[in-house]
N, C-alpha and C positions, 0 to 999 in steps of 0.2 A: 528624689523618690524615696519610697519607703520599702525596705526589703521585706520579704514574705515570711522569714523565719529566723531563728537565732541559732546557728550551728556551732557546736562547741567541740573543739579538739581536746582530747584528754590532757595533753600537755604540749608544750612547744616542740615543734619539729616532729611530732607524731601525728599521723593521719590515719584515722580509723574509717575505713570505707565499708558501707553497707549498701546492698543493692536497692535501687529504687523500687518501691512497692508497685505492683501492678494495680491498675484501677479496673476492677471487673465491670464497672458500668460504662466504660469508655468504648465507643465503637472505633474500629481501626481503619476507617476510610481516610483517604488523603485529605490533608488540610487544604481547604479552598481559599488560600490566602490570595488577595488581589495582586495582579501582575501589571507592571507598567514597563513598556518598551520604548525608550526614547527615540529609537530609530523608526518606529511605526506609529506610535501614539502621538497625539498632540500633547507634548510634554508640559506645556504651560497650563493647559486645562487640567491635565492629570495631577500636577503638583498643587494647583489651587484647590482641587477637590480633596487631596490628601491633607493639606494644611487645614482645611475647614474641619475635617474629621478630628484633627489633633487639637483644635482650639477648644477651650472650655466654653461650653454653652450653658450659661447659668439658668436658662429656663427649660432645659431638656430634662425630663424626668420619666421614669418608667411608669407603667400602668399601676404596678403595686405601690410605687411611691405616691402617685396621685390619690389612690384610695386611702393611703395612710395619712396624707395631708388633710383630706376631708374628714377622716376620723378624728384627728387631733384638733383641727381648726374649724370644722363645720362648713368649709367652703373650699373650692379648688384653687388654692393660692399657688403662684409660681414659687420656686425656691427663693428667688429674690424677695418676694413679698413675705415669705415665711421668715426670712432672716431679718428683714426690716421690722416686722412685728415683734419678734423675740427681743431684738436689741432695744427697741423703744420701751418695751415692758420692763426689761431688766434695768434700764436707765432710770425709769420713773418709779418702779415698785421695789427695786432692790432684790434682796434675798428671797422674798416671797415669790417673785416671778421665776427666779432661778429654780427654786424647789418645785414650783408648779410645772414648769416645762420638763424638768427631770422626771417627774412622775408621769406626765402625759406622753412624752416622746421616748424616754429610756425605760419607762415603767419601773423606776427606782424611787421608792418612797423613803425619803430622807428628811430628818430634821435639820435645822440650821447648824446644830452642834455636831452633826454627823458627817458633814461633807468633807471635813479635813481628816485625812488618815492619821490616827494616833501614832505618836512616836513609838509606843510599845509594839504596834503592829508592824511598823517598818523594821524595828529591831528583830522581831520574831521571824519575819520573812527572810532577813539576812542570815539569821542563825540557822534556818532550815534550808537555805539555798544549796543547790548542787555546787560542791566545791569547784567543779569544772567551769561553771558559769562565772563564779567570782574570779577565778584565775583569768578567764578570758576577758572579763570586764576590766580587770587591772591592766592587762597587757594592751588592750585596745585603747583604754584611756591614756596610757603612756604614749602610744603612737600618735594619738590625736594631739596631746599636749606638745609633743616635740615639733610637730608640723605647725601647729597654730602659734606657738611661741616664736618660730622662725619667721612667720609672716606678720607678726604683730606690729602695728604702727608705733613708732617712737617719736617723742617730741623733737621738733626741729627749730633751730634758731639761726637767723641770718643777720649778720652785722651790716649795718648801713652807716654812712657818714652821719655822725651826730646822733646815732640811736641804733635800735635793732628791731627786727620783726621775729615773731615766734608763732609756731603752731603747737598747741597743747592738746593732748588726748587724755580724756578721763572716762572711766567706765560708767555705764548706766548703774543706777542704784538697784533697780528691781526689774527682772525679766520674767515673762511668762512663757512656758514651754508646753506646746500641745503634743500629746502622745496619743496616737490612735489606739483603739482597743475594740474594734468591731468584730473582725474575723480572725485576728491573731494578736499575740502579744508582741510588743516591740521594744525590748530593752535597748536595742541599737539606737532607736530614736532618742532615748534619754541621753545616751553617750554623745550622739552627734549634735545635740543642741546644748546640753549642759556643759560639756568640757570646753568648747570654744568660749562660752560665756564666762566660765571660771578663769580661763587664761586671760581674758580681757580684764578681769578683776571685779566682775559683778558680785555684789555681796549677797543679794537675796534672789534666789531662784524659786519659781513657783511652777510646779508640774500639775497639769490637769489631764485627767484620763477618764474615759467614760466609766460609769458605774457597772462594769461588766466583768466576767471572769477573765477576759483578755486585757482589761484596762486596770482600773484602780483596785480591783480585787485579785490581781495576778501577782503571785509571789515573786516571780522572776523580775517583773518590772519594779516592784517595791524594793526588792533586795538590791537592784542596781541603783535606785535612788539613794538608798542608805549608804551603799558603798561609796558613792560620790559625795556624800555629805549633804544631800538635799533633805530638808526637814519639812518643807511645805508641799504636800501632795494632796490634791483635792479630787473627790469623786464627782467630777463634772465633765460632760462632753458636749459636743455640738456647738451650735451658735450661742447657747446660753452660757457655756464656759468662757467663750471668747468675750462676750459682753460683760460678764462678771469681772474678768481681769481688766478689761478696758475702762470700765466705769467705777469699779470697786463696789463691793456689797458688804453687808455685815459678816464679819469673820474672814473676809478676803479683800485686803486693801488693793487698790489699783496698781497696775504695773506700768512701766515705762515703754516696754516693747513686748510684742507677742510674736513668737516664732514657732516653727514646726509644722509638720504635715497634718492632714485631716481630710475629711470628705468634702463634697461640694458645699455643704452648709457651713463648715468651718472656713473654707476659702472665701465664701461670700461674706461671712461675718467679719473676717479680718479686713476685707475690702471696705465694709460698712464703717468699722470703728477707726479706720486709718484717719489720723488727724487728732483724735482723742489720745491715741497712742501711736507709736511707730510699729510697723510690721516688717517681716522679712520679704514675703512675696505672696501672690495669689496663685496657688499651685493647682494645676490640673492633674490628670492621670499620669502615672509614670510612663516614661518612653525611652526607647533606645534606637539608635541607628547603628547598624553593623556594616562596615565596608570590608569586602572580602576580595581575594585574588586566588591564584592557583596554589599559593602556599598555605591557604587556610583549610583546616580540617573541617569537614562537613558536620561531624558529630559535635565539635566544639560550637560551631555556628548555631546549630539547632538548639542546643541548650542555652546559649546566650539569648536567643530570641524568646525561648520559652520562659526564661527567668523574668523577663519583663511582662510577658503575656499573662503569667499566672497571678499578677496583681489583680486582674479582672475588675475594672478595666486597666489594661496596660497596652501601650502601643509599641509594636516591634516592626522596624523597617530594615530590610536587607537591601544593600546596594552593591553592585559589582558590574564588571564589564565583560565577564566571561559567562556565557549562558550555561555552559555545562557545570560550572562551579555553583551557580545559583540553583540549577535543577537538583544537584546532588544535596545541597543544603535543605531544600524543600522536601525532598524524599526522606531525608533523615529526620526532619521535623515531624513528618507524618508518622514515622516509626516511634519516635520518642514520646510524643504527646500522650500516648496511651499508658505510659508508665508513671505518669505523675498523679499524685493525689488530687490535684486541682486541674487535671488534664482537660476535663470538659469545659471548665471556665477559660483555660488557656486557649483552647481551640476557638471558643467564641470570640475572644479578644483578637486572635490572629486574623480571623475571617472578617471581623467588623472594623478593626482599627489598624491592622497590619498592612504591609505592602512589600512586594519584591520588585525592585527597580533595576532594569538592565540599562546601564549607561553606555555611551559610546566608548569612553575611555576613562582613565583615572582622573583626569582634569574635570570632566563633566560630573563624575561621582562626587568630587569635592564641591563643585558649584551647587549641585542638588542638595547636598548636605547642608550647605550654608543657607539655602532657602528654607529648610526645615528648622534649623537652629535648635538641635535636639537637647534634651536634658542630659542624656548619656550618649556619648559617641565612642564606639569601640572600633578602632581601626586595626583589624586583624590581618594585616598584610605584611609582606616581606619588607617593604619600605615605609613602615608606619610613621616614622618620625618625619620623613619627607612630606608625606601627605598631610600630616598634622600642621605643618607650616603653611599649607595652602588654605586651611580652613580657619575662618575667623570666629564662628559662632557655635559654641557648645557649652553646656553647663560644666561638664567634666569630660576629659578625653582619656581613654584607656587604650594603650598602644601595645600591639603585639598579641600573639596567640596565648600568652600566659598571663594576661592582665584582664581577667573577666571583671565585669562590673561589680560582682559580688565582693571583690576585694575592697572597693570603695564604699560599698553599702555597709560593710561591717567592720573593717579592721585597719585600713591603710593609714588614715590620718586626716585627709580633707573631709569636710562634712558631707553627708549624703543628702542634705537638704539643698536642692538645686532648682534652677529656673526651668519651668516646663512650658509647653504650648507655644514654642517659638519666642518666648521672652528672653532667651539667652542672647538675642540680638542686643539687648540693653541691660540685662540683669545678670547677676553673678551668684554663685553658690554662697551659702551661709558660711561665715568665718568669724573668728574672734573680733575682727575689726568692725563687724556690724553691731557689736555691743559697746562701742566707744562713741562718745560724742566729742566733737572738737571745737575749739575756739581759737581765733587768732589773737595775738597780743602785739600791740604797737607801743614803743617807747622811744621818744625823741627829746633831745635837749634843744635849746633855742636855735643853735646853728643848723641842726638837722631839720627843724621845721622850716627855716628860711630857705633851704635847698628845694623843698617841695612846694613852697608857697606860690611861686609864679604859676605853676601848672594848676593849682587849686583855684587861683584867681581867674584864670582863663576859662576853665570848665564851669565853675560856679556862675560866672557872668553869662556864659552862653545858655545855661539852663535857667537863668533868672532867679537863682537862689542866693540873694544878696547877703542873707544872714550867714550862710555857709562861708562866703567870701569874707564877710566881716569878722568871723571868729578867728580867722588867720590874720587879717590886717590889724585887728586891735592889738594883737600880740606883737606884730611887727613895729607898731608905732609906740607901744608902751615904753620901750627902752631905746627909742630912737633908731 
């Protein structure tokens, strides 16, 4: 998931608190978040409906989105059709198509030599950056490096009679990093994608961000890139940016892998170009499941749910087995939502994509969580570690009352680029190892070959591949 802001402590171990601003446009009616009671409702039907809401629907688009599509393309295309057309045009027409779509979709009139952010502009942004930002970037980058270096794959060698086997890891040469820039600036997404790639040893990093005040024209984002030593930053967003990196265009050579968050069109474009390049995942809206018990503070829970809902869209699911605990959290949720700048959007997300689930007990809460397989799982209970052992599927787990998801979003070390929409059943969060490619190495002397030869003969004969068998037998006979 992508965090919603970049909060900067003045210096380590110092926390400056300021009150949340009131949102005068917000009405203070209770949040009508959907409720599911496993003791009364048909839990299988209810969970199926919830999973359907959390699944990415590539052809679902708002009325405003439909009108914009007709304005740009002259016909009511689905998002999938939009992406297919953009990718095909970029593949066949190159930079001309990229610039055309940037002008039509992003309303950014750029020449071919203007899409790359000049080095002088990166340097200027860095020189003018808030010192607190740069201090935070340095500390967070070090946290990420320490964690990623600890989990980095190392070469493996296994000795066998008459030879050896090895697994060798080498970094990709060139990786593309998508950084959003529609509604807010995301220096954290630069950190959470670039630093793992650097730990893996990727030499060339390409950042693309929309040509907006929150994207490639944002000083904080550019300063972060410069601080990390990234020199290739392009004023490109949406499907056209993904296609440009995948196929290569004038002034932007193709990459080997594309990672990072984005909107629906970015996700669908990554899906479309997979095969021409590798990708990290096809991500949907940010989501969290929070499991609570009697030890959990209601005000903490409310803010944890709001933290995902304010992504708008963002899915927040609360699960517990004590109805009073759930009621207290929902009441606090209704009180706090009016204090947020994006409170009206958070309310909409809670009511459209959220849920409060009353489970029979802790075991059922874990089972229901596994059915959701959430991007973020916050187990804010007294026995959080014990419950974590019972849950198989989650992009990242946050245990205890003092481990809010924001720690992972911004500062702790693991990347905040995580599997969404139930894909945590088979997918994992982004890490340094995703920027490595591996190959096996086999080396045998004649006696080592002879040990394996009988099994090769049997299997090759069964499969009718006599040349395979013969490639071994000819070596057996050559020297008697």
